[in-house]
N, C-alpha and C positions, 0 to 999 in steps of 0.2 A: 731807460729802465725797462727791463724785461722781467715778467713773472712766469714762472713755470709751475704748473700744478699736476702733481702725481697723486693718483688715488690708489692707496694700498690698503686692503687688498683690491684686486681687480673686481669691480662690481658685477661686470657681465659674466665673468667666470663664477663669481660667487652665486649669482642667480641661477646660472645653469647647473651648478652643483646642487642647489637647493631643490630645484625642480626635479633633478634626477633622484635625489633622496625621497622627494614626495612620491614619485612614480613607484619607487621600490616599496615604500611603506604602504601606499594604498593597495597595490597588487598583492602584497604579502597579507594584508589584512583581510582582503576579500577572499583569498584562497583559504586562510585559516577559518574565517567565518563559514564558508561553504562547507569545508570538511567537518567542521563541528556540527553544523546543522544536519548534514547527511548522517552522521554518526548518531545523533540525538534521535532523528526520526527512526532509524533502523532499530535502535535499542527500545524505542517506545512501542514499535510494532511488534517486535519479538517478545517484549515484556508483557504485551497484552495477550500473548498466547496465539498470535496469528501466523507464527511460523517464520523461519528464517528465509524461506523462498519469497514471501511477500516482503520481507524486510529488505532483501537484496534487490527489490525492484526500484529502490530509491537510488537515484544516480545524481552525479554531479558533473558539471562542466564549468570551467573557469575561463574568463577572457581577459586579456588576449591569451591565446594558446601558448604563446612564448613571448619573452620580453616583458617590460613593465609599462603601465600606463596610469594616468591620474584618472581615467575613466574605466578602470578595471571593474569587472563584475562577476558574480558567481550565480549559476542557475542550478537549483536543486529540485528534481521532479521524480515522479513515479512512472514506471512502465506499466502499471496497473491502476490508472487513476480512478476508474469506476469503483473498484473494490476499496481502495483506500478512501475515496470520498464518502462511500457509504458507512464505513467505520468511524469516520471523522465526524459525521454529521447525525448519525442515527436516524435515518429516514423511516417513514412509514411505507411499507412495500405492499402494493395490491397487485392482483392478478391482471395482466394486459387485457384479457377478455371480459374482466368483470365477474368471474366466477370464483374459482378456488386457486389457491397456491398449493402446489403439491410438494411436500417436504419429505424426501426419502428417509426411511428408517435404515438402520444398520443392515437389515436384511436385503435392502434393495441393492447395496453395493454402490460403486462409482461408475460414472460415465466412461466410456472408452476414450473420449476426448479429455478426460480429466474433469474434476468438479462434480456437481450434482447431476444425477441422471434424471431424465424425464420419464413419465409413464409410458409414452409411446416408444422410446428407446428400450425401456425395460422389457416391454411385451415383445418386441422384435428380438432381443438378445435371448430371452428365455424361452420364447414360444408358449408362454402362459398367458392367460387372460386375467385382467384385473377386474375385480368386482367391487361396486360402490356400496358402502355401508354408511347410512346416515345416523349420526348420533346428536341428540338434542343438547347433551352436555359434553363438553370437550370436542376435540376435532373429529370430523368424519374421517372415514378410511377408505383407502383402496387396498383390497386384500386379494390373495391368490391362494389357490390350493396346490401345496407342494411340500417340500421338506427343507430343512436347513442342512447345509453341507458343513464341513469341518470348520469353515472360516465364518459361519453364521450367516451366510448368504442363502436366499431362497432360490431353490432350483426345482425343476421338474422331477417328480418321483418315478423311479423305474420299477417300483413294485407293481406287480400284477394283481395283488390282492388288496392294494390300498393300504397296507401296513406302513405306518410312519408318516402318512399324509396328514397334513394339518392346515388350518386356515391361518395364513400368515399376514400380519399387517405390513404392507410394503411402503405405502405413503400415507402421511398424514395430511389432511385437507383442511385449510383455514382460509377464511376471507381475506385476511391481511395479517401482516406481521410487522411489529415495531422492532426494528433493529437497535440494539443497544449501542449507544456511543461509547467506544472503546479507545478512541484517540483523541488528542488535543494538539494537532500539529501546529496550529497558529500560535500556541504558547511558546514552543521552541523556536519558531520563526521570528517571533517578536524579540525574544532573548538574543538571537543571533544579530538581528538588525541593531538592537540597542547597544551591543558590544563593539560594533564596528568602529565608531569614533575613538574609543579607547585604544583599540588595537592600532588604528592609524597613528595616533599621537605617539604611542609607545614605541612603534617601529620607526617613526620619523626622528624622534629624540635620540634613539640608539645610534642613528647613522649620523 
């Protein structure tokens, strides 16, 4: 007497197909979660009034670069981590040398390198000397004798008679500044992580 056992369907093929479906589901879920998080962070940054340039510093990389894997992952980061972290945590900022923080006014203009200009750079650029004015109430000042151009920037006066020359506040001086917390990136990151299992299950079921 002979017995012959046939297993239908083929269990090995079935497991291979299930693993392939899992790889596709996990990979798709991580890519979707990463894309969603990148979009959420960019929207939060621009919505806080920090500009599209800083928003576009948020980048995404998905792994593997091609193909599918049960170990798929997504990495979302910023190319400007110091600025992003400052707006995300709202730190207390003090001067490095323990004296004053110089905050430029509109009359100071911007640095040639972009961003905030320093008192030393401003003096080199304009040829004017800054003068310190201490105030017991409110921030102390660094002022210069000059005139405002059409853009509201302080420049040297060309008048030989002194006409139009005024004392212009160029920098506000404060001992420290508490930066207002304007972002909550952890909130969006937690939402993205919490949504991954559901994305995997939905993708796996569809396949």
